[in-house]
N, C-alpha and C positions, 0 to 999 in steps of 0.2 A: 717339821723339826730338822730333817736332813737338809732341806733347802736353806734354812736360816744358818745352820752351822757351816754349810759350804760357803754361803755368802760372807760370813765372818772371816773364814780362813782366806777366801779370795781377797777380801779387803786388806788383810794383813800382807798378803803377797803384793798387792798394789802399792801399799805404803813402803814396803821394803824396796820395791823397784824404784819408786820415786826417790828414796833416800840415796840410792846408788846412781841415779841419773842426774840429780840436782845437787848443788852445793848445800851445806847446812843453812846458809843465808836464804837461798832460793826456796828450800823446803819450808822454812819459817814463813815466808811470804805466801806459799801455797796453802799452808794451814790457815793463815789469816783469811785468805781469799775464800777458802772452803767455809769458814764460819760465817762470812758475810752472805754467801750464797744460801747457806742453810737457814740463816735467820730470816732473810727476806722471803725465802720459799715457805717458811712457816707462817709468816704474816699475810702473804698474798691471798690465800683462800678464805680469809676472814672466818676461820673456824669451820668452814664447810667440809674440809677434809676430815674433821673429827665427827661432826654431826651426821655426815652421810652414812657412816657405819651404823649409827643408831636408827636413822630414818629408813634405810634400806632393810635392815634386819627386822624392824617392826612392820614394815610394809609386807615383807615376805611372810612373817609369822601370822599376820592378820589377814592373809590372802588378799592383799591390795597391791598387785604388781605395778599398777599405774603409778602409785605413790612412790614406789621404789625407783622406777625409771625417771620420774620427774626429779627426784632428789639427785640422781646421778647427773642428769642434764644440767640442772641448775648449778651444781657444785663445779662441774668441769668448765662451764661457760664463765661463771663468776671468777674462778681461779685464773683462767686465761686472761680475761679483761683486766683484772686488777694487777696481775703480775706484769703484763705488758706496760701498763701505765707506770708502775713502779720502776720497771727496767728503763723506760725512756727518761723518767725523772732522774734515775741514778746516773745515766750517761750525761745528762744535762748539767750536773753540778755536784751533787753529793758524793759521787765516786771520786772525783778529783780532790774534793775537800778532805775525804777520809784518807786518801793516799798522801796528800801533802801536809795537812795540818795534824791529823790524829796519829798516823803511823809513820810519817816522815819517810815514805818509801817511794823511790823512783820506780822500782819494779811494779809496784801496785798501780801506779798511775798509768803505766803502759798497757794494762790489761782491763781497763774500765769497760770497754765495749764487750769484751769476752765475758766479763763478770755479769753484765746485764743479760746476755744470752744464757749463761749458766743458771742464774737465779730463776729466770722464766721457765726453763726446761725442768729444773729441779722441782719447782712448785707444781708443774703439771704431772711429773712423775709421782710425787707424793699423793696428790688427790686421786689419781687413777688407781694407785695401790689400795687406797682406802675404799674406793668403790668396789673393787674386787673383794675386799675383806668383808664388806657389808653383806654380800650375798654368799658368804662362806667359801669363796674360791681362794683359800689361803695360799695354795701352791702358786696360783697366778699372781696373788698379791706380792709374794716374795720375789717371783720371777721379774715382774714388771715394776716392783718397788725398789729396784736397785740391782737385781740379779743380772739382767742383760747388760745394763750399763757397766757394772763392775767387770763382767766377763770381757766385754769388748775392749774396755780400757786396759785390762790386764794383758790382752793379746797385743794391743798396740805398743804398750810399754815393754813387753817381753821382746818384741821385734827389735826395738831400739837397743835394748840391752844386749841381745845376741849379736847384733850387727855392729856393736860398739859405737853407736852414733849418739853423740851428746845432744841433749835438748835443753831448751830454756824453760823458765817458768811460764812464759807466754805460750809456748807450744804445749806444755803440760795441760794448761787450762783449755787451750783450743781442742785438744783431743778428748777431754772429758765432755766438752760441749757436743762433739760429734757422737760420742757414745750415748749421751742423753737423748739426742735427736733420734737415733736409731731405735732406742727403747720406746720412745713416745709413739713412733709410727706403728710399731708392733702392738703396743698396748691399746691404741685406739681401734685398730682392726679387730683385735680379739674381743674387746668389750662390746663392740658393735655386733659381732656374730653371736655373742652370748645372750644379749638382752634386747637388741633392737632389730635384728634381721627378721623380716617378715611382719614387723609390727607397723600398722598404718600410722603415718605421721599425725593423723587427726586424733589418735589416742594419746599423744604426748603433748600436753598443754601446760604451760607454766603461767599460772595466774598470779596477780599481784599479791593476793592474800597468802598464797603458798610461799611466795618469796619472803614476805615479812614473818610468816610463821616459822620458816626454816632459819631465818636470821636471828629470831628470838632465841632459838636453841643454840645457834652457832656462835653468836657474839661472845657469850661468857666462855665458851670453849676456846674461841680465838684468843681471848685475853689470857687464859691459862696457858695455852700453847706458846703464845708470844713471851710471856714471863719465863716459861720453862726454857725456851730456846735461848733467850738472853742469859738466863742463869747458866746454861750449859756452855755458852761461848764467852761469857764475860771474862773468864780467867785468861784465855788466849788474847782477847782484845787488850786487856790491861797490860799483860806482859809485852804485847807488841808496842804499846804506847811508852812504856818505861824501861824496857830491857831490850837487849840486842835480838836480832833475828835468829842468831845461833841458839840463844837460850829458849826462844819460842819453839825452835825446831826440837830441842831436847824435851821440852814439856809436851809438845804436840805428839811426839813419838810415843811417850809413855801413856798419854791420854788415849791414843788410838789403840794401843795394845791392851790397856786395862779394860777396854770394852768387852773383852772375852769373858771377864768376870760377870758382867751384866748381860751377856748374851742369853743365858737361860730365861731371864726376865723378859727380854725382847721377844723371845719365842712365845712365852706365855701371853704377852700383850698382843701378839699377832693373832692369837687364837680366841682369847676369852671375850673381847668386847661384844661380838654378836650374841654369845652365850649369855652374857650379863644382861643385855637388852631384852632378850627373850624371857629369861627366868624372872627378871624384875617385872616385865609387863604382865606375867601370869602369877606374880606374887609368890613364887616358890623360893622363899628366902633361906630355908634350911638347906635346900639343894644348892643354892647359890654359894653359901658359906662353905659347904663341903667341897664344892668344885674349886673355889678360889684358894682355900687353904691347902688342899691336896696339890694343886698346881704350884703354889709357892714352895711347898716342901720338896717337891720333886726338883724344882729349879735350884734349890739351895745346894743340892748335892754336887753338881758340877761346878757351881760357883765357889764352894769351899775348896774343891780340888784345884781350880784355877788360881785362887788366891794363894794357897800354899805353894804352888809352883812358882808364882812370881816372887813371893817373899824369899824362898830358898834359892832360886836360880834366876832371879830377875836380870842380873848383869849379863849372864851368859845368853839369855834369851834375847835381850835387846841387841847384843852384838851379832847374834845369828840373823835376826830379822832385818836390822837396819844397817849394821856395820859397826866397826870398832868405836867410832866417835860417839855413838849413841849409848854406849854402855854406861856413860856417866849419868844417865837418867834413872838408874836403878832405885835410888832413894825416893824419887818422885813417884815411881811406879808402885812401890810398896805403900806409900801414904794413900794414893788414890784407890788402892784395892779396898780400903776400909769403907769408903763412901759407896762404892759399887756394891759391896756385899750388903750394906744396910738397905739399899734399894731392892735387892733381890729378896731379902728377909721380909720386907713389907708387902711383897706381892703386888697384885694389880689393884691397889687401893685407889689410885687416881682414876683408872678406868671405871672402877665401881661407882665412884661419884658421878663421873661424866655420863655414863650410860644409864644412870638412874634418875637423872634430872636435877642433880645437885652441883652443877657445874659452877654456879656462883660461889659456893663455899670453897671449891677448889681454887677458884680465881683469887679469893682473899688470902688463902695460904700461900699461893705462889707469889703474890705481891709482897707479903711479909718476908718470904725467903729471899726475894730479889733485893729488898731493902737491906736485909742483913748482909748479904754478899757485897752489895755496892759500898756499904760503909766500911767493910773490912778489907776488901781485896786490893784497893789502891795502896794503903799503907803497907800491906803485906808484900806487894810487888816491889815497892820502892826500897824497903828496908831488908827484906828477906828473900827477894827474888822468887824463883820458881818453887822453891821449897815452901815458902810462906803462902803462896797462892794455892798450892796443893792442900795445905791444912785448912784454908778457908773453904775450899771446894768440899772437903769432907764434912766440915761443920754445917754448911747449909744443906747438904744432902741428908744428914741425920735429922736436922730440924724439920725439913720438908716431909720426909717419908714417915716419920713418927707422927707428925701433925695430921697428915692426910689419913693415915691408918686410924687414928682416934676419931677423926671426923666421919669416916665411913661407918664406924661402929655406932656413932651417935645418930647419924641420919638414916642409915639403911638397916642398922641392927645386925650387921654381919662383920666378922673379923676376916681379914684377908692375908694375915702374915703366916709364916711357916709354922708348922706344928709337927714335931718329929713323930708324934703318934698318928699323924694323918697319913704317913707312908705305910699304908696297909694294902694288901691285895684288893680288898673290897672297894677301897676308895680310889685306887688306881683304875680298876675296872669301871667304876662310876664316871671318872674323868674321861676315860676313853669313849664311853657311851655318849657323854655330852658332846664330844668332838666328832661323833660318828657321822653327823650330817655335813661335815666340812668337805668341800670339794677340793680336789687337787688338779 
């Protein structure tokens, strides 16, 4: 938990430094570049970054370490190969097309090669973080899932701020690529020491049947993840297409800051997937519901506090974090708080479906949510700007999380949403015990 909170605070520091080192127009381009890298990074693993958590957890729970190792090797290799292919394709045409035709941005066109490296390294970072999470090394998952990257990037940006050296958006992207590369090297060394050092290579064999079996689980998860990442980035894309980079910067600043409201859910989602997989495999559904509802209830407390803080003092907080120009994003910040809180209220309902074998149902709900957002966000951006887009974002978040919550109850028979009565000492102790096997 401390690691996740520290990472969130460090992320805010990084965004604040970028807001002071780049012009609003350049920061808007940076946010658009970030969404492109995140989207492709989510697509490249073909769902293996999600299924690996389930496969590794089940392998360990069933005393089948070979299956766990094979799942990790397959996930990492597949992610690397696909992300490299996508990166090369991106440089070969789509990158320039996005810059010139979709976003009409000269800046974006100049960093196509850097974006390709960014998306490859980001995809590798994400899948390795999930591998750590699969065998309950949550601390390492946080550290190598963005912790080292963000820390190194913060140090680099702080140096430029202290020395009063101005940087361009191209340089900002270059240094995040360097930070990602450093993170990747350390992650590969650690995961090798944890799981593969001293293991004969003859014990690690990837058979064609295993590949297809893993992909059968992964592809629906891949679809859900792809839909969700597009849903999460569509607002910034559409603003980038129809509004100015300065307005994109305002919206992006509020969007990054409001993530603090959803941070408690991110912490829960970092912890519970292997627990869900294990309790579901042993059919302990009562314990599963108790764990998930207790977790959601505990997460709701800091989420409520953060929401109230942004509603009451949003303008001042934006000014402190980003600078005076960004105080104008206070209304956007307040609107986005509602969607983030609904997500926290619903708890880990999406992971409950994914880790229990109902990833296809989650995929269908994601598709419906994406369709709703796509139909509404363009006219909202054209006629109402960032405020209208923020309302559409909240609308699809409410639809998505309520629908997934109901589907989890229907398919698994458990509720995952917050329950104020679940915040009792006995339930808190039970949750801690469930997390007791987690490594740091």
